[in-house]
C-alpha positions in Angstrom: 56.9 105.7 85.0 56.9 108.6 82.7 59.8 109.4 80.3 60.6 112.5 82.3 61.2 110.4 85.5 63.4 107.9 83.6 65.4 110.8 82.1 65.8 112.4 85.5 67.0 109.1 87.0 69.5 108.5 84.2 70.8 112.1 84.5 71.3 111.7 88.2 73.1 108.4 87.7 75.4 109.9 85.1 76.1 112.9 87.3 77.0 110.6 90.2 79.4 108.6 88.0 81.0 111.7 86.7 81.7 113.0 90.2 83.0 109.7 91.6 86.5 109.5 92.9 89.0 107.2 91.2 92.3 105.7 92.1 94.8 105.3 89.3 97.3 102.4 89.1 100.1 101.2 86.9 100.5 97.5 86.3 104.1 96.6 86.4 105.8 93.9 84.2 105.9 91.4 87.1 102.1 91.7 87.5 102.2 93.9 90.6 100.4 97.2 90.7 101.5 100.6 91.9 99.2 103.4 93.0 99.8 106.5 91.0 97.2 109.1 91.6 93.7 110.0 92.7 91.2 112.1 90.7 87.6 113.1 90.8 85.5 112.5 87.7 85.6 109.9 84.9 86.9 112.4 82.3 89.7 113.5 84.6 90.6 109.9 85.2 90.8 109.2 81.4 92.9 112.3 80.8 95.3 111.5 83.7 95.7 107.9 82.5 96.6 109.2 79.0 99.2 111.5 80.5 100.7 108.7 82.6 100.9 106.3 79.7 103.1 108.8 77.8 105.9 108.1 80.3 105.7 104.3 80.4 104.8 101.3 78.2 103.0 99.6 81.2 99.3 99.4 81.5 97.4 101.9 83.6 93.9 101.7 84.9 91.4 103.7 86.9 89.2 102.0 89.6 86.3 103.1 91.7 87.3 101.5 95.0 83.9 101.3 96.7 82.5 99.3 93.8 85.8 97.7 92.7 84.8 98.7 89.1 87.6 99.3 86.7 86.3 102.2 84.5 89.2 102.8 82.2 92.4 101.2 80.9 95.3 102.5 78.9 98.3 100.8 77.6 101.1 102.1 75.4 100.5 100.9 71.9 104.2 101.2 71.0 104.8 98.1 73.0 102.5 96.0 70.8 104.1 97.5 67.6 107.6 96.4 68.7 
C-alpha cells in the first residue's frame, strides 16, 4: 500500500476515535462506580474528567462502552500528597 493510503486510513481511524461517545464514571472509596456524564469526543471526555476531579478526590474515568476501552483516568493528586 502507498503512504497516501496508510495516511488516509490512520486519519479516518483518528477521526472515528475523536467522535466516539464516552461514558464518565467516578470510582467511589468502597470500589463501586457511579455514572456521571456522557460526552462525545476524546478531548471533551478529558476536559470533563478534569472538571469533575476538581470536586472530589475520587478517581474518574472515561470508557467507550462498545469496546469496553478505558480511554482516560483522572485522580485528585491532593489525596496522594496528604
